[in-house]
Phi, psi and omega in degrees: 000321180292315180299319178299331182270006177091008180272185179222153176237122181242141178271124175258208180294135174062239184260010183289139175229143179240124170260122182241120181212128176054040177081003181246144181238135170245124178252139176207185179230153179265117179296159180247139352277162174093190184226041182254128184274146182277169184307317179303312183288331175291316176301317175296322183291321181299311179294326179295318178295325179293321184278324183278317183236007175082016180291130176247141181238129181266000000 
């Protein structure tokens, strides 16, 4: 979704990830093993979407 909106996803050191969209950056990490985000990271990403591009979630 971020890529479709013209944003980028960058891999940092280790499990660090940066989501870049409309000049705003959200940083998180990818847990090991696998690629499933925990609830706190999902909530943070949701809030970032709401603040950056005005997405609202019911």
